C-alpha positions as CSV (number, residue, x, y, z in Angstrom):
1,X,-93.8,101.9,-58.6
2,X,-95.3,100.3,-55.5
3,X,-99.0,100.0,-54.8
4,X,-100.0,101.2,-51.3
5,X,-102.8,98.7,-51.4
6,X,-100.4,95.8,-51.8
7,X,-99.1,94.2,-48.7
8,X,-95.4,94.5,-47.8
9,X,-93.1,91.9,-49.2
10,X,-90.5,90.0,-47.1
11,X,-87.2,88.4,-48.1
12,X,-84.8,86.2,-46.2
13,X,-81.4,87.8,-45.6
14,X,-79.8,85.7,-48.4
15,X,-82.4,86.6,-51.1
16,X,-82.3,90.3,-50.0
17,X,-78.5,90.3,-50.6
18,X,-78.9,88.6,-54.0
19,X,-81.5,91.2,-55.1
20,X,-79.3,94.0,-53.8
21,X,-82.0,95.2,-51.3
22,X,-79.5,95.2,-48.5
23,X,-76.3,97.2,-48.7
24,X,-73.6,95.7,-46.6
25,X,-70.9,97.9,-45.3
26,X,-68.7,98.1,-42.2
27,X,-70.5,98.6,-39.0
28,X,-67.4,99.3,-37.0
29,X,-67.6,103.1,-37.6
30,X,-71.3,103.4,-37.5
31,X,-72.4,106.5,-35.5
32,X,-76.1,106.4,-34.9
33,X,-76.2,109.9,-33.4
34,X,-73.9,111.4,-35.9
35,X,-76.5,113.8,-37.4
36,X,-79.1,115.9,-35.8
37,X,-81.8,113.7,-37.4
38,X,-80.3,110.6,-35.9
39,X,-79.8,112.1,-32.5
40,X,-83.5,113.1,-32.6
41,X,-84.6,109.6,-33.5
42,X,-82.4,108.0,-30.8
43,X,-83.9,110.4,-28.2
44,X,-87.4,109.7,-29.4
45,X,-87.0,105.9,-29.1
46,X,-85.0,105.8,-25.9
47,X,-86.1,108.8,-23.7
48,X,-89.2,110.5,-25.2
49,X,-90.7,113.6,-23.8
50,X,-94.1,113.1,-25.4
51,X,-96.3,110.3,-26.6
52,X,-98.2,111.7,-29.6
53,X,-99.4,109.0,-32.0
54,X,-97.7,105.6,-32.3
55,X,-94.3,105.6,-30.5
56,X,-92.1,102.6,-29.6
57,X,-89.5,102.9,-26.9
58,X,-86.6,100.7,-26.1
59,X,-86.4,99.2,-22.5
60,X,-82.7,100.0,-22.3
61,X,-81.8,103.6,-23.4
62,X,-78.0,103.0,-23.5
63,X,-76.4,103.9,-26.8
64,X,-74.3,100.7,-26.7
65,X,-77.5,98.6,-26.7
66,X,-79.1,100.7,-29.4
67,X,-76.1,100.2,-31.6
68,X,-76.1,96.4,-30.9
69,X,-79.7,96.2,-32.0
70,X,-79.0,98.1,-35.2
71,X,-75.9,96.0,-36.1
72,X,-77.9,92.8,-35.4
73,X,-80.6,94.0,-37.8
74,X,-78.1,95.0,-40.4
75,X,-76.3,91.7,-40.3
76,X,-79.1,89.2,-39.9
77,X,-82.5,90.8,-40.2
78,X,-85.1,89.8,-42.9
79,X,-85.8,92.5,-45.5
80,X,-89.2,94.2,-45.8
81,X,-90.1,96.1,-48.9
82,X,-93.1,98.1,-47.6
83,X,-96.1,99.4,-49.5
84,X,-94.2,102.6,-50.4
85,X,-91.2,100.7,-51.8
86,X,-89.0,101.5,-48.8
87,X,-86.5,98.9,-47.7
88,X,-86.4,98.1,-44.0
89,X,-84.7,95.4,-42.0
90,X,-86.5,93.5,-39.2
91,X,-84.6,91.4,-36.7
92,X,-86.5,89.2,-34.3
93,X,-84.7,89.6,-30.9
94,X,-86.5,86.7,-29.3
95,X,-87.0,88.6,-26.1
96,X,-88.7,91.8,-24.8
97,X,-86.8,94.8,-26.1
98,X,-89.3,97.6,-25.7
99,X,-93.0,98.6,-25.9
100,X,-95.2,100.6,-28.2
101,X,-97.7,103.3,-27.1
102,X,-100.6,104.8,-28.9
103,X,-101.2,108.4,-27.8
104,X,-99.6,107.7,-24.4
105,X,-101.5,104.4,-23.8
106,X,-99.7,101.1,-23.8
107,X,-100.4,99.2,-27.0
108,X,-98.1,96.2,-27.2
109,X,-94.8,94.6,-26.1
110,X,-92.0,94.7,-28.6
111,X,-89.7,91.7,-29.4
112,X,-88.1,92.8,-32.6
113,X,-86.0,95.6,-34.1
114,X,-86.7,97.6,-37.2
115,X,-83.9,99.3,-39.0
116,X,-84.9,102.0,-41.5
117,X,-83.0,104.0,-44.0
118,X,-80.1,101.5,-43.6
119,X,-78.6,102.7,-46.9
120,X,-77.9,106.3,-45.7
121,X,-75.2,106.7,-43.0
122,X,-76.8,110.1,-41.9
123,X,-80.4,108.8,-41.6
124,X,-80.2,105.2,-40.5
125,X,-82.0,104.6,-37.2
126,X,-83.7,101.8,-35.3
127,X,-86.8,101.3,-33.2
128,X,-88.5,98.4,-31.4
129,X,-91.5,96.6,-33.0
130,X,-93.8,93.7,-32.3
131,X,-92.8,90.9,-34.7
132,X,-96.1,89.2,-34.8
133,X,-97.9,92.3,-36.1
134,X,-95.9,92.1,-39.3
135,X,-97.2,88.6,-40.2
136,X,-93.8,87.6,-41.7
137,X,-94.0,84.0,-42.9
138,X,-92.1,83.2,-46.1
139,X,-89.5,84.7,-48.3
140,X,-91.1,86.3,-51.4
141,X,-88.2,85.0,-53.5
142,X,-87.3,81.5,-52.4
143,X,-90.4,80.7,-50.4
144,X,-88.3,79.5,-47.4
145,X,-89.7,80.1,-43.9
146,X,-88.2,83.3,-42.5
147,X,-86.9,82.1,-39.1
148,X,-88.1,83.8,-36.0
């Protein structure tokens, strides 16, 4: 059981694989709009119609780019175990990939990709985030610096 008052834990890709936090599988047949849920998430983060609450949007709405970001996160992102025990992958893109809005007002630029529900082929989806806001420094397992 995870404590919501505890901060998220981060693991380098290698340690996350060793601890079985990351499920590796073929990305060749990955269909990120294959379910109604995924299509809704793709639309939300590429061509939204409303800006209620926090919403991050990719600069490039093309499906090919969205899939590239997801695959990059799956194959090289660091692992986040969040305060609710969910496993997410975060990949630092090293360039501007989108922006985040809060109730329709610009909040911050995004330079990283977050892949959520990576273990479920019908729920996996991706959205842009601001890497610095996560305060990712060192692997919780081996204490190595998580490269940015």
